[in-house]
C-alpha positions in Angstrom: 0.6 -0.7 -11.6 0.8 0.0 -7.8 4.6 0.5 -7.8 4.5 2.4 -11.1 2.0 4.9 -9.6 4.1 5.2 -6.4 7.2 5.9 -8.5 5.3 8.4 -10.8 4.0 10.2 -7.7 7.5 10.6 -6.4 8.7 11.9 -9.7 5.9 14.5 -9.9 6.5 15.4 -6.2 10.2 16.2 -6.8 9.4 18.1 -10.1 6.7 20.2 -8.5 9.0 21.0 -5.5 11.9 22.1 -7.7 10.8 23.6 -11.0 8.3 26.2 -9.8 10.7 27.7 -7.3 13.6 28.1 -9.6 14.3 30.7 -12.2 13.0 31.4 -14.8 9.7 29.7 -13.8 9.3 31.4 -10.4 9.7 35.0 -11.6 7.4 34.1 -14.6 4.7 32.7 -12.3 5.0 35.6 -9.8 4.7 38.1 -12.5 1.4 36.6 -13.7 0.0 35.5 -10.3 1.5 38.0 -7.9 3.4 37.0 -4.8 0.4 36.0 -2.9 -1.1 34.3 -5.9 2.1 32.3 -6.4 2.2 31.3 -2.7 -1.4 30.1 -2.9 -0.9 28.3 -6.2 2.3 26.6 -4.9 0.7 25.6 -1.6 -2.3 24.0 -3.3 -0.1 22.2 -5.8 2.2 20.9 -3.0 -0.7 19.6 -0.9 -2.4 18.0 -3.9 0.8 16.2 -4.9 1.5 15.2 -1.3 -2.1 13.7 -1.1 -1.5 11.7 -4.3 1.8 10.4 -3.0 0.2 9.2 0.3 -2.7 7.6 -1.6 -0.2 6.0 -4.0 1.7 4.5 -1.1 -1.5 2.9 0.1 -2.2 1.4 -3.4 1.3 0.0 -3.7 1.7 -3.8 -3.3 1.9 -4.7 0.4 5.3 -5.8 1.6 5.1 -6.2 5.4 8.1 -5.3 7.6 6.5 -5.7 11.0 3.2 -6.7 12.5 0.6 -4.0 13.3 -0.6 -3.6 16.9 -3.3 -1.3 18.2 -0.9 0.7 20.5 0.9 1.9 17.4 -2.0 4.1 16.4 -1.6 6.1 19.6 1.9 7.3 18.5 0.8 9.5 15.5 -2.5 10.3 17.3 -0.6 12.0 20.1 2.2 13.4 18.0 -0.1 15.1 15.5 -1.5 17.4 18.2 2.1 18.6 18.7 2.6 18.9 15.0 -0.6 21.0 14.6 0.4 23.3 17.4 4.0 23.9 16.0 2.5 24.6 12.5 0.0 27.0 13.9 2.7 28.9 15.8 5.0 29.0 12.7 3.0 29.5 9.5 2.8 33.1 8.5 5.0 34.4 11.3 8.3 36.2 10.6 11.2 33.8 10.4 14.3 34.9 8.4 16.1 31.6 9.1 13.7 29.2 7.3 10.8 28.8 5.0 7.2 29.4 5.8 7.7 32.8 7.3 6.0 36.1 6.3 7.0 39.7 6.6 10.6 38.7 7.7 11.6 42.4 7.9 9.4 42.7 10.9 11.1 39.9 12.8 12.0 40.9 16.4 14.7 38.7 18.0 13.5 39.8 21.4 10.1 38.2 20.7 11.2 35.3 18.5 8.5 32.9 19.8 9.0 29.4 18.5 12.0 30.5 16.4 14.0 30.8 19.7 13.5 27.1 20.2 14.1 25.9 16.6 15.1 27.9 13.5 13.1 25.5 11.4 9.8 24.8 13.1 8.0 23.5 10.0 10.8 21.0 9.4 10.4 19.9 13.0 6.7 19.5 12.5 7.4 17.5 9.3 9.9 15.2 11.1 7.4 14.5 13.9 4.6 13.9 11.4 6.6 11.5 9.2 8.4 9.6 12.0 5.3 9.1 14.0 3.5 7.7 11.0 6.2 5.1 10.4 5.2 3.3 13.6 1.7 2.0 12.6 2.6 1.6 8.9 5.0 -1.2 8.8 4.9 -1.9 5.1 7.6 -1.1 2.6 5.9 1.6 0.6 4.9 3.6 3.7 8.3 3.2 5.3 9.9 4.5 2.2 7.4 7.4 2.1 7.6 8.5 5.7 11.2 7.6 6.1 12.2 9.8 3.2 10.3 12.8 4.7 11.8 12.1 8.1 15.4 12.2 6.7 14.6 15.3 4.6 13.3 17.1 7.6 16.3 16.1 9.8 18.9 17.1 7.3 17.0 19.8 5.4 17.8 22.4 8.0 21.5 22.4 7.2 20.7 23.0 3.5 18.4 25.9 4.4 21.0 27.3 6.8 23.7 27.4 4.1 21.3 29.1 1.7 20.2 31.7 4.3 23.8 32.4 5.2 24.5 33.2 1.6 21.5 35.4 1.3 21.8 37.2 4.6 25.6 37.5 4.5 27.2 39.0 7.6 23.8 39.6 9.2 23.1 35.8 9.7 25.4 35.0 12.6 24.7 38.1 14.8 21.0 37.7 14.4 21.2 34.0 15.3 23.3 34.8 18.3 20.8 37.5 19.4 17.8 35.2 19.1 19.4 32.4 21.1 21.0 34.6 23.7 18.2 34.2 26.2 15.2 32.0 26.7 13.2 35.1 27.4 13.4 35.7 23.6 11.0 32.8 23.2 8.2 35.2 24.2 5.7 35.8 21.4 5.1 39.3 20.1 1.6 39.0 21.4 0.3 36.5 24.0 -3.2 36.9 22.8 -2.1 36.2 19.2 -0.1 33.1 20.4 -3.1 31.7 22.2 -5.3 32.3 19.2 -2.8 30.4 17.1 -2.7 27.5 19.6 -6.5 27.4 19.4 -6.3 27.2 15.7 -3.8 24.4 16.0 -6.2 22.4 18.2 -9.0 23.1 15.7 -6.7 21.9 12.8 -6.1 18.7 14.8 -9.8 18.1 15.1 -10.4 18.7 11.4 -7.6 16.3 10.5 -9.1 13.6 12.7 -12.5 14.1 11.0 -11.1 14.3 7.5 -8.5 11.6 7.7 -10.8 8.7 6.7 -12.2 10.7 3.8 -8.9 11.9 2.5 -6.8 8.7 3.0 -9.3 5.9 3.6 -8.0 5.1 7.1 -9.3 6.2 10.5 -6.5 7.5 12.8 -8.5 6.1 15.7 -7.7 2.6 14.7 
């Protein structure tokens, strides 16, 4: 049943990440839940299905691909701090180039923050999370799990770029050029706000360290 659950979790994952965001379901849900309600619903649904997918990978039959060594646990342990900081700087901030942004009409290319360094910060965080977790999880199910997310994060930016180009039309290229014209544009709109977000990122890292054994049954400390 382990492989069947893993396959079922993947099917549900793809369905929940495609159907709710496409017409006619998305307009129907937004009409009944509101935009914020839909965002909250979709976020909770996505996290819940992702949790199931990770748990299902742990329940799948073990097919070892390489031996575990204690040093391998330090790779995700160190990388997850970077992931949390990137996520804290990106979530809820204006970003017309990718997903995860909010109030994109208020985006200031002269104070683009992390968007100056990467148009898709959440995809970068996803790639670092997934790739770093491959190292200490050398079994087939986890390599398939984290490898798929790594590939999606690496190539997903191109798909999003094409979609954003269609949506933004002639505005996409000039705005991209303006954002990347100077490293000074990496300044945040507010240094105090950026520091607060970094502090939240560190706090999130601590929460994940504490909750990891409870959520996934494995301590990240080895």
